[in-house]
C-alpha positions as semicolon CSV with decimal commas, in nm:
position;residue;x (nm);y (nm);z (nm)
1;M;0,018;0,013;0,012
2;K;0,070;0,340;-0,062
3;I;0,019;0,565;0,272
4;L;0,014;0,932;0,347
5;V;0,048;1,024;0,707
6;L;-0,062;1,360;0,820
7;T;-0,009;1,485;1,170
8;K;0,095;1,778;1,360
9;R;0,452;1,789;1,468
10;Q;0,462;1,844;1,821
11;Y;0,262;1,618;2,057
12;M;0,266;1,488;2,407
13;G;0,539;1,753;2,495
14;K;0,782;1,606;2,191
15;D;0,876;1,702;1,846
16;L;0,812;1,407;1,607
17;L;1,114;1,474;1,384
18;K;1,370;1,614;1,651
19;D;1,281;1,353;1,935
20;R;1,209;1,084;1,704
21;F;0,913;0,980;1,944
22;G;0,539;0,869;1,972
23;R;0,278;0,703;1,771
24;F;0,291;0,901;1,475
25;R;0,648;0,834;1,431
26;E;0,676;0,488;1,546
27;L;0,357;0,361;1,365
28;P;0,436;0,491;1,000
29;L;0,771;0,344;1,084
30;A;0,643;0,004;1,122
31;L;0,438;0,030;0,843
32;A;0,755;0,092;0,612
33;R;0,935;-0,214;0,786
34;L;0,611;-0,394;0,690
35;G;0,719;-0,330;0,335
36;H;0,464;-0,041;0,254
37;D;0,549;0,312;0,082
38;V;0,506;0,570;0,349
39;V;0,512;0,941;0,311
40;G;0,454;1,191;0,616
41;L;0,351;1,538;0,601
42;T;0,351;1,720;0,924
43;L;0,262;2,091;1,053
44;S;0,460;2,258;1,309
45;Y;0,278;2,503;1,543
46;R;0,606;2,655;1,638
47;P;0,884;2,766;1,422
48;R;1,100;2,479;1,292
49;E;1,320;2,373;1,035
50;E;1,085;2,312;0,707
51;G;1,171;2,076;0,414
52;S;1,218;1,691;0,370
53;F;1,352;1,463;0,624
54;M;1,433;1,085;0,619
55;D;1,343;0,872;0,917
56;F;1,514;0,531;0,902
57;A;1,409;0,214;1,110
58;E;1,625;0,004;1,280
59;P;1,739;-0,243;1,205
60;A;1,552;-0,322;0,882
61;G;1,673;0,005;0,714
62;S;1,332;0,105;0,601
63;A;1,241;0,469;0,593
64;V;0,967;0,740;0,610
65;R;0,993;1,069;0,418
66;W;0,872;1,356;0,595
67;H;0,752;1,686;0,476
68;S;0,756;1,944;0,748
69;F;0,604;2,288;0,728
70;N;0,528;2,572;0,986
71;A;0,199;2,710;1,039
72;I;0,298;3,034;1,118
73;Q;0,620;3,231;0,989
74;A;0,702;3,582;1,108
75;V;0,330;3,609;1,289
76;V;0,191;3,523;0,933
77;P;-0,058;3,221;0,906
78;R;0,065;2,978;0,628
79;V;-0,209;2,712;0,662
80;G;-0,324;2,783;0,312
81;R;0,035;2,695;0,169
82;F;0,042;2,386;0,361
83;A;-0,297;2,298;0,230
84;R;-0,178;2,376;-0,135
85;R;0,143;2,149;-0,073
86;A;-0,055;1,885;0,065
87;V;-0,268;1,846;-0,229
88;E;0,012;1,863;-0,460
89;L;0,209;1,606;-0,245
90;A;-0,105;1,377;-0,239
91;T;-0,190;1,431;-0,628
92;E;0,179;1,324;-0,713
93;F;0,226;1,027;-0,451
94;K;-0,133;0,860;-0,529
95;P;-0,183;0,720;-0,183
96;D;-0,437;0,440;-0,129
97;I;-0,479;0,564;0,211
98;V;-0,459;0,896;0,375
99;W;-0,417;0,833;0,758
100;A;-0,456;1,154;0,949
101;G;-0,449;1,223;1,343
102;S;-0,299;1,428;1,638
103;D;-0,584;1,683;1,652
104;A;-0,936;1,777;1,544
105;Y;-0,774;2,000;1,240
106;H;-0,549;1,738;1,086
107;V;-0,882;1,485;1,105
108;V;-1,106;1,718;0,921
109;F;-0,815;1,801;0,690
110;G;-0,733;1,441;0,638
111;A;-1,087;1,351;0,553
112;W;-1,116;1,616;0,302
113;L;-0,767;1,523;0,142
114;G;-0,868;1,154;0,108
115;K;-1,174;1,263;-0,089
116;R;-0,974;1,528;-0,293
117;V;-0,728;1,282;-0,426
118;G;-0,952;0,963;-0,438
119;A;-0,780;0,789;-0,180
120;R;-0,955;0,606;0,122
121;S;-0,956;0,818;0,444
122;V;-0,882;0,678;0,789
123;I;-0,865;0,901;1,100
124;D;-0,643;0,821;1,419
125;L;-0,773;0,933;1,772
126;Y;-0,536;0,874;2,021
127;D;-0,734;1,113;2,286
128;N;-1,050;1,246;2,320
129;F;-1,008;1,552;2,082
130;E;-1,308;1,722;2,176
131;A;-1,164;1,807;2,511
132;F;-0,890;2,002;2,344
133;R;-0,892;2,370;2,405
134;A;-0,791;2,424;2,037
135;S;-1,117;2,227;1,930
136;R;-1,352;2,488;2,065
137;L;-1,299;2,731;1,789
138;P;-1,610;2,762;1,561
139;P;-1,665;2,557;1,337
140;V;-1,406;2,304;1,408
141;L;-1,631;2,071;1,641
142;P;-1,907;2,032;1,411
143;L;-1,671;1,956;1,088
144;F;-1,476;1,696;1,342
145;R;-1,791;1,530;1,434
146;R;-1,878;1,509;1,073
147;A;-1,539;1,360;0,962
148;V;-1,544;1,128;1,228
149;R;-1,896;0,993;1,128
150;Q;-1,826;0,962;0,767
151;V;-1,467;0,866;0,687
152;D;-1,393;0,512;0,556
153;G;-1,193;0,402;0,887
154;V;-1,122;0,518;1,224
155;T;-0,832;0,390;1,459
156;C;-0,832;0,453;1,837
157;F;-0,577;0,366;2,100
158;S;-0,789;0,209;2,329
159;K;-1,129;0,007;2,336
160;R;-1,287;0,261;2,574
161;L;-1,240;0,529;2,326
162;A;-1,341;0,302;2,047
163;D;-1,677;0,210;2,224
164;H;-1,731;0,580;2,292
165;I;-1,691;0,690;1,929
166;L;-1,913;0,413;1,797
167;I;-2,210;0,516;2,001
168;K;-2,176;0,905;2,009
169;Y;-2,102;0,943;1,639
170;Q;-2,325;0,657;1,525
171;R;-2,051;0,525;1,298
172;T;-2,138;0,249;1,060
173;H;-1,803;0,219;0,866
174;P;-1,499;0,030;1,015
175;T;-1,367;0,133;1,352
176;T;-1,090;-0,057;1,535
177;V;-0,829;-0,031;1,817
178;V;-0,460;-0,015;1,759
179;E;-0,271;0,029;2,096
180;N;0,032;0,212;2,149
181;G;0,347;-0,010;2,156
182;V;0,690;0,035;2,333
183;V;1,048;0,039;2,195
184;K;1,110;-0,307;2,399
185;E;1,491;-0,264;2,321
186;T;1,489;0,062;2,532
187;F;1,198;-0,009;2,781
188;R;1,335;-0,307;2,961
189;P;1,431;-0,392;3,320
190;L;1,772;-0,234;3,434
191;D;1,978;-0,251;3,726
192;R;1,854;-0,020;3,987
193;Q;2,145;0,097;4,143
194;E;2,332;0,172;3,824
195;C;2,024;0,369;3,701
196;R;2,029;0,564;4,046
197;R;2,401;0,629;4,019
198;R;2,327;0,767;3,625
199;L;2,063;1,004;3,758
200;N;2,229;1,111;4,074
201;L;1,976;0,938;4,304
202;P;2,032;0,811;4,634
203;D;2,153;0,458;4,639
204;H;1,961;0,331;4,932
205;A;1,650;0,560;4,960
206;Q;1,290;0,439;4,897
207;I;1,216;0,636;4,587
208;L;0,870;0,707;4,428
209;G;0,831;0,942;4,141
210;T;0,658;1,031;3,818
211;A;0,784;1,101;3,461
212;G;0,569;1,304;3,207
213;A;0,380;1,613;3,186
214;L;0,358;1,789;3,542
215;H;0,041;1,995;3,467
216;Q;-0,269;2,060;3,674
217;S;-0,454;1,854;3,432
218;R;-0,274;1,559;3,546
219;D;-0,327;1,619;3,917
220;V;0,023;1,607;3,993
221;Q;-0,074;1,832;4,311
222;S;-0,232;1,511;4,464
223;L;0,108;1,344;4,438
224;F;0,273;1,643;4,594
225;Q;0,049;1,614;4,884
226;A;0,037;1,246;4,934
227;F;0,409;1,253;4,932
228;R;0,388;1,511;5,227
229;L;0,133;1,275;5,399
230;L;0,376;0,976;5,373
231;V;0,667;1,204;5,516
232;D;0,456;1,336;5,813
233;S;0,345;0,979;5,898
234;G;0,723;0,889;5,943
235;N;0,796;0,711;5,611
236;E;1,132;0,760;5,468
237;V;1,032;0,772;5,131
238;H;1,181;1,017;4,873
239;L;1,017;1,187;4,566
240;A;1,152;1,182;4,197
241;L;1,002;1,407;3,934
242;A;1,080;1,446;3,559
243;G;0,899;1,621;3,282
244;P;0,793;1,966;3,144
245;R;0,578;2,159;3,384
246;G;0,296;2,389;3,363
247;P;0,332;2,755;3,507
248;D;0,071;2,689;3,754
249;V;0,218;2,387;3,926
250;K;0,445;2,444;4,216
251;I;0,724;2,182;4,263
252;P;0,795;2,086;4,615
253;T;1,140;2,124;4,746
254;G;1,356;1,975;4,989
255;P;1,618;1,726;5,057
256;R;1,395;1,435;4,985
257;V;1,271;1,580;4,661
258;H;1,476;1,502;4,322
259;D;1,377;1,713;4,033
260;L;1,545;1,608;3,722
261;G;1,388;1,851;3,477
262;V;1,303;1,736;3,137
263;L;1,471;1,415;3,031
264;R;1,554;1,309;2,702
265;H;1,320;0,996;2,581
266;E;1,616;0,746;2,588
267;E;1,663;0,844;2,959
268;V;1,304;0,762;3,099
269;P;1,354;0,395;3,107
270;V;1,650;0,473;3,321
271;F;1,429;0,693;3,548
272;I;1,148;0,418;3,574
273;N;1,413;0,157;3,654
274;A;1,554;0,380;3,922
275;L;1,224;0,382;4,133
276;D;1,074;0,155;4,391
277;L;0,727;0,290;4,278
278;A;0,613;0,464;3,969
279;V;0,297;0,702;3,991
280;I;0,063;0,774;3,690
281;C;-0,128;1,078;3,786
282;Y;-0,466;1,162;3,607
283;R;-0,763;1,375;3,705
284;Q;-1,135;1,272;3,636
285;S;-1,203;1,464;3,335
286;K;-1,350;1,474;2,974
287;Q;-1,003;1,388;2,850
288;G;-0,917;1,174;3,155
289;Q;-1,216;0,963;3,092
290;Y;-1,086;0,802;2,763
291;S;-0,707;0,847;2,843
292;F;-0,442;0,569;2,801
293;P;-0,131;0,702;2,941
294;Q;0,185;0,564;2,739
295;K;0,379;0,551;3,046
296;A;0,188;0,265;3,159
297;Y;0,301;0,022;2,913
298;E;0,657;0,187;2,946
299;I;0,632;0,111;3,313
300;M;0,514;-0,257;3,276
301;A;0,766;-0,323;3,031
302;C;1,034;-0,194;3,271
303;R;0,891;-0,451;3,522
304;A;0,856;-0,184;3,776
305;P;0,590;-0,131;4,035
306;L;0,319;0,110;3,977
307;I;-0,005;0,261;4,117
308;A;-0,220;0,477;3,885
309;A;-0,547;0,701;3,948
310;A;-0,865;0,496;3,874
311;V;-0,918;0,698;3,559
312;G;-1,004;0,606;3,193
313;T;-0,848;0,285;3,061
314;M;-0,642;0,215;3,381
315;I;-0,950;0,074;3,519
316;E;-0,968;-0,187;3,288
317;L;-0,590;-0,239;3,250
318;L;-0,551;-0,281;3,637
319;K;-0,877;-0,463;3,695
320;N;-0,692;-0,776;3,838
321;Y;-0,450;-0,554;4,073
322;P;-0,713;-0,335;4,245
323;T;-0,474;-0,238;4,501
324;C;-0,282;-0,060;4,231
325;L;-0,541;0,184;4,167
326;Y;-0,612;0,502;4,387
327;E;-0,922;0,722;4,411
328;P;-0,829;1,049;4,159
329;E;-0,767;1,359;4,307
330;N;-0,747;1,219;4,673
331;P;-0,413;1,226;4,810
332;A;-0,493;1,014;5,098
333;S;-0,613;0,757;4,861
334;L;-0,287;0,770;4,694
335;A;-0,078;0,771;4,985
336;A;-0,255;0,464;5,105
337;A;-0,192;0,287;4,774
338;A;0,190;0,386;4,750
339;R;0,233;0,268;5,113
340;L;0,105;-0,058;5,026
341;Q;0,283;-0,090;4,680
342;L;0,603;0,035;4,865
343;R;0,560;-0,293;5,085
344;K;0,431;-0,546;4,838
345;K;0,622;-0,430;4,501
346;L;0,365;-0,595;4,297
347;I;0,451;-0,627;3,928
348;I;0,201;-0,615;3,675
349;A;0,202;-0,922;3,439
350;R;0,098;-0,819;3,121
351;D;0,204;-0,881;2,743
352;I;0,318;-0,536;2,623
353;P;0,293;-0,498;2,241
354;S;0,598;-0,363;2,056
355;W;0,542;-0,100;1,790
356;L;0,572;-0,369;1,528
357;D;0,296;-0,542;1,680
358;S;0,088;-0,246;1,659
359;G;0,187;-0,170;1,317
360;R;0,065;-0,498;1,201
361;Q;-0,276;-0,433;1,360
362;L;-0,278;-0,108;1,154
363;E;-0,160;-0,262;0,846
364;S;-0,438;-0,533;0,881
365;F;-0,714;-0,253;0,915
366;L;-0,597;-0,038;0,652
367;E;-0,588;-0,326;0,405
368;Q;-0,947;-0,408;0,510
369;V;-1,062;-0,049;0,441
370;V;-0,873;-0,041;0,080
371;D;-1,073;-0,350;-0,004
372;L;-1,421;-0,186;0,087
373;R;-1,665;-0,211;-0,181
């Protein structure tokens, strides 16, 4: 198949091309490794180097050619230029499938572009895009809802979100789940003491922590308050933090708090393996209701103990491990779950998909959509 991928360049706090990160980088690469001709078109909402870039898969040597454009240059919007160039590239490439995602704008444009060039349109939902602030601008939501309802295929990152899509948008065309994978060569068990030395963490302390967006929307304040409850109750625990933080978040300080800032993606498994307990924070919200934190699979692949807010897909994922769940936005519940897991160190036994595994799922679905009558 010839597959044209449309996505924004920055998502989940990373840059698709610079950081070589995430769903919209890994799944196209997996399709290329499976023998398909894949071209990517990405729009940057921040000033970045424009042009064509080759992203090679390891170890197979397959590649995806990315074409990157900036949405704004010198405060002047250039979305029209992007649209024209997308039509030119798609007309020249003649894709069988346009696979578009990352936000409501790319969903709407991808659905339109597929019809424009005579290709099947498949959109990808890795989150509840209606909850995104940028989706609230008129007339984005009506166009988004119509696109979701009418496109040839929809891929979702979780069953919970797929079920929601089928009911809310009354879809009759194919819809499937393609889970996120992990880079198993990177996310794997490592020696804890060596990881702590690499990150300058205390060798023999009991450490809980989290890596990811430290934002109010993720309810990290409950983690900070739970840590204080543990300390006040006489627990000798330390707190380790890593990731971008919002301006409204006040990071705690003190000799037992270790703020590592923003880590490179390849350092995240080192951080996870350095912990006695990894914490997945989330708030009960429209976005959290359908969430599937990527870090959950990364932590499980490292075989590190974890606890998570009982929000979204984590409820189903940890249904056989109820002591690993805590009540969201409840510091006392988080502290109680942490206290228990620090003692038990329960490991979640689950088979974690690689990105190539997820790529095979996507390949099978796209072939089904191409063959639609």
